[in-house]
N, C-alpha and C positions, 0 to 999 in steps of 0.2 A: 286709780293709782297714778296714771299718767298725768291727769289733771292736777292732782295734789302736788306732783313734782313741780308743776308750773305755777301754782298759786297756793301759798302757804295757808290761806284761809280755809282751804278745803281739807276736811278731815275724813279719812276712810276707816271704816270699822270692818274688820275681818272676823266673822263668827259663824258658828253653825246656824243654819236656818232655823229660827225659833218662831217664825210668824211675823206678820206685819206689826202687831202691837208691841212685841219685844223690840223690833227695829225702831219704831217711833220713840219708844221709851229710852232706848240707848241714845237716840238723836237728841232728845230733851236733855239727858244727863250731860252730854259733852258740849252742848251749845253754850256759846259765850256772847252771843249778840243780844240786841235789845228786843228783837222779834223772832218768832218761830213760825214757819209755814210747813205744811206737809203736801207732798205730791205723790200720788199713787204710782206704782211702778209701770203700769200700762197706760198712763196718761201723760200729757205734756202741757207746758204753759207757754203763753205768748211772751214776746220780747219785753213787753211793758208790764208784765205781771207784778213784779216786785215794786215798780214805781207806782202803779195804781193802788196796790194794797197799802203802801206807805202813805200815800195821799189820804186814804180813808183813815189810817191810824192817827193822823194828825188831829183827828177829832178828840182824842184822849180816851177813846173806848178801849176796854180791856181786850176785846177782839172785834174784828170786822170781817165782812164777807161780801161777795157779789152774789146776787140772787140768780144771775144768768151765767151760762157757760155754753161752749160749743159741744154738740153731740154728734155731728155728722159733717161730711165734707161739703164745701161750698156753702156753708151756713153764713148768713149775713150778721154783721154786728148789730147790737141792740139799736133800735131806731132812736130811742130817747134815753138819755142817761139821767137817772134820778137817784136821790140819796134819802135815806130815812134813818132816823135815830130811834131805836127800840129800847124800851125799858127792859130790865131783866126778865120780868114776867111775860111781856109780849114776845121777847126773843125766845123764851122757853117754848111758848105756844107755837112759834114759827118753826123751831127746830123739830117739833113733833108733827107738824102738818105735812100733808102729802106734797106741798109745794116745794119742799126741800128734798132732793133726791140723793145728793152726795153730802157726806157729813164732815169728815176731817179736812179734805182738800178745799181749795177755793176760799181760804180764810187766812187771816193773819192774827196771831196771838201775841200779846205782850209776854215776853219771857218771864219777867218778874211776877206776873199774874199767875202763870202756870206753876211756877216754883213756889210762890207764896202758899198756895193751897195744895202743893204736892200732887197735882193732877197727873194721873197716869192712865194709859190705855189698859183695859182689862186683858191680861194675857191668858185668861181662861176662856175668853170668847173669841170666835173667829168670824162671827157674823153679827153685826150690831154693836161692835166695840166702839166704832166711830160715833154712833148716835149717843151712846152712853157718855162719851167724853164731851161732846158738844152741848148736850143738855146740861151736864154738870157745869160747864163753862158759862152757859147762859144764866143758870141759877145764881152763880157767884159773881157775875160781871157787874161793873158799875152801870154800864149800858152797852149796847151793841150798835155799831154803825154799818149800814148796808148800802151797797151801790148796785148798779145794773149793767156795767160794762162787762162784756165777755172777754176774759183773759185766761180762762182755763179750758183745756180740751179734754173732755171726759169721754172715755171709750166705753160705750154701752153694749157693744156687740161682741165683746171678747168671750168666746165660748168657754175659756178656762177660768174666767173670773168667778169669784164667789157670788157675784150678783147675777150671773147668767146661768151657769150649769145647775141642773136639778140635783139636789142632794137633800134627802129627808133630814139628815143631821143638821144641815144648815137651817131648816125650818125650826127644829127643836131649839137650836142655839139662838136664833132670832127671837123666838118666843120668850126664852129665858131673859134675854137682854131687855126686852120691853118691860117685863115684870120687875126686873132689877131697877130700871128707871122709875117705875111707878112707886116702888118702896123707898127709893132714895131721894125723892123730891123734897127739897127743903121748904119751898113755898109753892102754893098752887092756887089757881083761880078756876072759875067755871070754864073759861076758855081753854086753859091748860088741860083740864079734865076732858073736855070735848075733843080736843086734838089727840089726846092719848087714847081715848076710846076709838076714835076714827082711825088712828094709826094701826091699832091692833086689829080692828075689823078689816081694814084694807090688806094688812099683812096676811090674815087668815084667808081672805078671799083669794089673794094671790097664791097662797099655799094650796088651796083645794083646786084651783084652776090648773096649777102645775101638776098636781097629782093626776088629774083627769087627762091632761095633755100627754103625760108619760104612761098612760094606761095602767096606773098603779092603784086605782081605787080599791080593789080587793085586798091588795097587800097592806095598805094603810087605812083601811076602812074605819077603824076606831078613831084615828086622828081626824080623818075627813069629817066624820059625824060630829065630833067634839067641836071642831073649828066652825063648822056650819051652824051648829047649835048656838055658839057664842054670838055669831053675827045676828041670828034671828032674835036672840034674847035682848040684844042691845039696839036693835033697829029703831025701836020707839024713841029711845033717848036721842039717837042720831037724828031722826026726823024732826024732833021738836027743838033741836039746838039751833040757835040763831047764828052760830059761829061756823057752821058747816055749809058749804055751797050746795045748791040744789042738784047740780050734776053729780056730785059725790053721793047724795042721798039716792038719786035715781039708780046709780051704778050699784049701790049696795042692795037696793030693793030687787033689782034684776038678778043680782048674785044670789040673793036668798031664794028666789023662785027657780032660776035656771043657772046654777053655778057654772 
């Protein structure tokens, strides 16, 4: 409110807490600029974040992102800055790959692109809503421009974050989100299918590891067995895919044997 009094471009919304998706959707609704960016409440951005993202946006892409970001103190800037233009299909595969950890932030979207397709964050999901949004954006984009400069500070060790604290409902919600993405894909390729299968296998592996770490295997035994069974069922497809790195294959094989 204080900042809004000093700068009329700032708009403050007062509302009952309805979750991050509702907050982002409200932001989209009242936005009047040419571009839209999202910053999570427990993260922060560098002084040149907007400048860098706008430079990427000059490419004419419907949305742009940096593949790199800061995750800990005293981390160094990327040694080499590179740029890559991704087709809609290649961008979709990248969004689904394990190489992308954060989904809504660290990106810039053309406002008219989001509003043209009435893109919204799912207010029914609290885990995976960002992935749903960015995969949809990748599917609909003319192309996606990527860079590698670190301009976003992503807090990975926040114990209260939805990405950190163990919550079985989070696992169920994440599973639903991935299945929604699978059903809603407009265009798909072998690479997209491989990344989607890998994403779900990695998600399930993470889920069963968290169950074990929290000594909850007996409590959630049916889920544990179901998710482990899915990984083992799909491991052959993973192993023979040319799109999946060897170390991911080794990780999943080890997970199948000793979760």
